[in-house]
N, C-alpha and C positions, 0 to 999 in steps of 0.2 A: 441149801441150794439157792433159795430165794434171797438169802442174805448176800451170797456171793454175787448174784446177778444185780442186786441193788448197788453193791459197792462198785461193780463194773460200770453201771450207768452213771453213777455219781462221778466217777473218775473221768468218763468220757465227756460229761457236761462241763466238768472243771477244766479239762484240756481244751474244749471248744471255746469256753469263755476266755481262757488265757490267750488262745490264738486270736480271738476277736479283739482282745485288748491290744495285743501286739500289732495287729493290722490297723486298728484305729490310731495307734500311736505313730506308725509309719506314714499313714495317710495325712495325719496332722502335720508331721515334719515336712512331707512333700508339699502340702499346701503352703506352709510357712516359707519354704525355700522359693516356691514359684512367686509368692507375693513379694519377697525380698528382691528377687531377680527383676520383677516388673518395675518395682520402685527404683531400683538401681538404674534400669534402662531409662526410665523417665527422667531421673536425675541427670544421667549422662546427656540426654537430649537437651535438657535445660541448660546445662553447662556449655554444651556445644553452641546452642543458640546465643548464649551470652558472649562467648568468645567471638562468634561471627559478628555480633552486633558491635562489640568493641573494635574489631578489625575494621568494619565498614566506617564507623564514626571516626576512628583515628586516621584511616586512609583519606577520608573526605576532608578532614581538617587540615592534614598535611598538604594535600593536593591544592586546596584553596590558598593556604599560606605560602607555599613555594611558588605558585603561579603569580601571586600578588608581589612577592619579592622580586621575581624575575622581571616583572613589568616596570619596576621602579627605574627612573631615568639614570640614577647613579650606577645601578647594577648593570643596566644596558651599556652604559658608556665604559665602565671599568672591566666588565667581565664578558658579557654576551657578544658585543660587537667585535672586540679583539679576538675572541675565540672563533667567531664566524669567519673573520679574515684569515685566521690560521688554517681553518678548514679549506678555504679556497687555495691557499698557498700549498698545502699538502696535496690536494687533488691535482693541482697543476704540476707539482713536482713529480707525481707518479706518471702523468701523461707525457711530460717533456722528453724522456728518453725515446718515446715512440712517435712523437709529433712535436717538432721544434717550433711550430707556428703558434704554440699556446703560451699565453702570458697571464699572470695573475696580478691584479691591482686591488688591494683591499678585499672586498667581498665578491669581486667580479673576476670571472675567468673568461678570457677572450681568445678566439681563434682569429689570428690576423689575416690569414688567407681567405677563409670562408666568410669573414666579416660577421661573425656570430658571437654572442656573449651571453652568459648567464650570471645572474646576481643571486647570491645565497642570502635569502631573507629570513625573517622570523618564521618558524615552523619548518624550515628546511635545514636547520643546523643540528637537529637531534636533541636539542635541549628539552623540549616539551616531553618527548618520549623518555628521556632520562629522569625527568621530574616524576612521571608516572611510576617508573621503576623504583625510585628512591622512596616515594610515599608507600608503595606496597611492601617493600622490604622492611622499612622501619615499623610499619603498622603490625607486622607479623612477629610473634614472640620468638626471640633468638638472642644470642649474646651480641654485644656490639662489635666484637671482632668478626663474627659471622656476617653481620649486616654490612660492615665495611668492605669485606672481601666480595660479597655479592654485588654491592654498588659499583666497586671498581671494575670487576669483571664484566658486569652488565654495561657499564659506560663504554668500555673498550669494544664490546660486541656491537653496541648500537652505532658507535662512530665508525667502526670498520664497515658495517653495512651502509652507513650513510655516505661514506666516501665513494663506495661502489655506485650508490644512487646518484650522486652528483656527476660522476664521470659518465654514467650511462645517459643521463638526461642531457648532458653537454653535447654528446654526439647524436642522440635522437633528435634534438632540436635542429641540428644541421641537416639531418636526413628528411624528417617529416614533422612539421610543426603540429599537426593534428594529433599524431601519435605521441609526440612530446607532451602536449597538454593533457591528454587522457592519462598517460603514465604518471605524470607529475601530480595530477589532482586525485587520482583514484588508486592506481596500483601501488605506488611506492609508499604512501601513507599506511596502507593496510599491511604491507610487508614489514615496515618498521615496527608497527605495533605488535605484529606476530612475533617479531624478534624479542620485544619486551616480554611478551607472554611466555615465550619459550625459556628465556633466562629465568623468569620468576618461577616457572614450573620446575625447572631443574634445581633451583634453590630450595623449593619446598621438598622435593624428593631427597635432596641432600640432608635436610633437617629431619626427615621422617625416621623413626627408629627402625633398625633392621628387623626384617621379618624372621620369626623363629622357625627353624627348620624342623619338620616332624622327625621324631626319633625312628 
C-alpha cells in the first residue's frame, strides 16, 4: 500500500515538473517573440526616420536648385516670360466671348472700356507652385513614369486654377481695388498652394499599397 502511494506521489511530482518545464519553455518563447517584435518596431521606426530625412534633404536640394535655375536670365527670357505671356493670352481668350473689351498684350490683360489692366508678374504665373510640386514628387520614391504623370497632371491642375485666379483678379480690380489687393496678396497664394498639397496628397494615396480586406 505504501509502495503504491509512493509511486503515485512520484508520478504526480514528475508530471508537475514536466508541466512547469513546458510552461517555462512557452514563457521563454513568448518573451523572445516580444523582444523580436520590439526590436522590429524600433528598426521600422529608424528606417522610417531615415526615409523621411532622405525625402526632406532631396526635396530641399531640388527646391533650391530649381528656383536657382528659374531665376537665371536665359531661362527667364526663353521659358518663363513667354509662358507668362501665353497665360495672359489664354486668360483673355476665355474672357473675350463674354466681354469683347478685353485685349492681351504680352503679360498684360487690359479692359479698354474700364481703363483697367493687370500684368502677370513673377509669382503670379504658377511656376513657383509647380516647382514645389516637382521637388516633392521627385523626392518621394516612385517610378519615373509615375513621377512624370504626377508632374503633368499637377501642372495642369495648378495652371487651370491659376487662370481662374487671373480672371477673378482682373474683374475684382475693376470692382474694388482694396479687395483686389487682399485677394491677390493673401487668399489666392494660399489656394494655389492648397492645390499643390491636394495633388501631392492624391499622388501619395495612389502610390500607397491597397489595404487588405478582412476575411
